[in-house]
C-alpha positions as CSV (number, residue, x, y, z in Angstrom):
1,M,6.1,-8.8,4.1
2,N,6.2,-6.3,1.5
3,I,3.6,-3.6,2.0
4,A,2.8,-0.8,-0.6
5,L,1.2,2.5,0.6
6,I,-0.7,4.6,-1.8
7,A,-3.4,7.4,-0.9
8,H,-5.2,10.1,-3.1
9,D,-4.5,13.7,-2.0
10,A,-7.8,13.9,-0.3
11,K,-6.8,10.6,1.7
12,K,-3.1,11.4,2.5
13,E,-4.0,12.4,6.3
14,L,-6.0,9.4,6.8
15,M,-3.1,7.3,5.6
16,V,-0.8,9.2,8.0
17,Q,-3.3,8.6,11.1
18,F,-3.7,5.0,10.1
19,C,0.2,4.5,10.1
20,I,0.6,6.4,13.3
21,A,-2.1,4.1,14.7
22,Y,-0.5,0.8,13.4
23,C,3.3,1.8,13.5
24,G,4.1,-0.9,15.8
25,I,2.7,-3.6,13.3
26,L,3.9,-1.9,10.2
27,S,7.7,-1.3,11.5
28,R,7.9,-5.2,11.5
29,H,7.3,-5.2,7.7
30,D,9.2,-3.7,4.6
31,L,7.3,-0.9,3.3
32,C,7.2,1.3,-0.2
33,A,5.1,4.1,-1.0
34,T,4.5,6.7,-3.8
35,G,6.5,9.6,-3.1
36,T,4.5,12.4,-1.3
37,T,2.3,9.6,0.5
38,G,5.9,8.1,1.7
39,K,7.2,11.2,2.9
40,L,4.1,12.2,4.9
41,V,4.0,8.8,6.7
42,S,7.7,8.7,7.3
43,D,7.9,12.1,8.7
44,A,4.8,11.4,10.9
45,T,5.9,8.1,12.2
46,G,9.8,7.6,11.6
47,L,9.1,4.5,9.6
48,K,11.7,3.4,7.3
49,I,10.0,3.5,3.6
50,Q,11.2,3.0,0.2
51,R,9.7,6.0,-1.9
52,F,9.3,6.0,-5.3
53,L,7.9,8.8,-7.7
54,S,4.9,10.6,-6.7
55,G,1.9,8.9,-8.2
56,S,1.0,11.7,-10.8
57,Q,4.9,11.2,-11.9
58,G,4.7,7.4,-12.4
59,G,5.1,6.1,-8.7
60,D,1.7,4.0,-9.0
61,Q,3.1,2.7,-12.2
62,Q,6.5,1.8,-10.2
63,I,4.5,-0.1,-7.5
64,S,2.1,-1.7,-10.3
65,A,5.4,-3.0,-11.8
66,R,6.3,-4.5,-8.3
67,I,3.0,-5.9,-8.1
68,A,3.3,-7.7,-11.4
69,C,6.5,-9.2,-10.2
70,N,4.9,-10.5,-7.0
71,E,7.2,-8.1,-5.0
72,V,4.4,-6.8,-3.0
73,D,2.4,-9.0,-0.5
74,M,-0.2,-6.2,0.5
75,L,-1.6,-2.8,-1.0
76,L,-3.2,0.0,1.1
77,F,-4.6,2.4,-1.2
78,F,-6.7,4.8,0.1
79,R,-8.6,6.1,-2.9
80,D,-10.9,9.2,-3.2
81,P,-14.3,7.7,-4.6
82,L,-15.4,11.4,-5.1
83,S,-13.2,13.1,-7.4
84,A,-12.1,11.8,-10.9
85,K,-8.4,11.2,-11.3
86,P,-6.6,11.7,-14.7
87,H,-4.6,8.4,-14.0
88,E,-7.7,6.5,-12.9
89,P,-6.8,3.7,-15.6
90,N,-3.6,3.2,-13.8
91,D,-5.3,2.7,-10.6
92,N,-7.7,0.2,-12.3
93,N,-4.8,-1.6,-13.7
94,M,-3.2,-1.7,-10.4
95,L,-6.2,-3.2,-8.8
96,R,-6.3,-5.9,-11.6
97,L,-2.8,-6.9,-11.1
98,C,-3.5,-7.4,-7.2
99,D,-6.7,-9.7,-8.3
100,T,-4.4,-11.6,-10.8
101,H,-1.4,-12.2,-8.2
102,N,-3.8,-12.7,-5.0
103,I,-2.5,-9.6,-3.2
104,P,-4.6,-8.5,-0.3
105,V,-5.6,-4.9,-1.2
106,A,-7.5,-2.2,0.7
107,T,-9.0,0.8,-0.6
108,N,-10.4,2.4,2.4
109,I,-9.8,2.4,6.2
110,A,-12.2,-0.1,7.2
111,T,-10.6,-2.7,4.9
112,A,-7.2,-1.7,5.8
113,E,-7.9,-2.2,9.5
114,V,-9.1,-5.7,8.7
115,L,-5.9,-6.6,6.7
116,I,-3.8,-5.1,9.4
117,H,-5.4,-6.8,12.2
118,G,-5.3,-10.1,10.1
119,L,-1.3,-9.5,9.7
120,E,-0.7,-9.0,13.0
121,R,-2.7,-12.4,13.9
122,G,-0.7,-14.2,11.2
123,D,-3.8,-14.6,8.7
124,L,-1.6,-13.5,5.9
125,D,1.4,-15.9,6.5
126,W,0.2,-17.8,3.5
127,R,1.9,-15.1,1.4
128,N,5.2,-16.4,2.6
129,I,4.4,-19.9,1.1
130,V,3.2,-18.3,-2.2
131,N,6.1,-15.9,-2.5
132,P,8.9,-17.4,-0.7
133,S,11.5,-15.2,-1.7
134,H,10.4,-12.3,0.7
């Protein structure tokens, strides 16, 4: 499966800790991330991650384009709900694209844990039917 990782600045360390905890599961999948998040996670875990630009420089839009082309099977997007983001409309568009293409998305660690355990159990194997090229 193709899993995209994005984290707002206040949630980057949480994403790193999450990826350390679930490195064994994540290592069996293709990962991509916005630039800074990808670097932090890769440095901490050794996971191979395709890195795009930083979110503020368009990395979130690059991932959105992959979502629109149905090239992402799961999005882990740790958002900071307490501070306004100048590119928040892009975030909402990304979430809308996930809804449009039936892509499982987690915006917090609680939901990410549910998705990662479901991924491990095979609950998300239906994505291979919907998206057989991956």
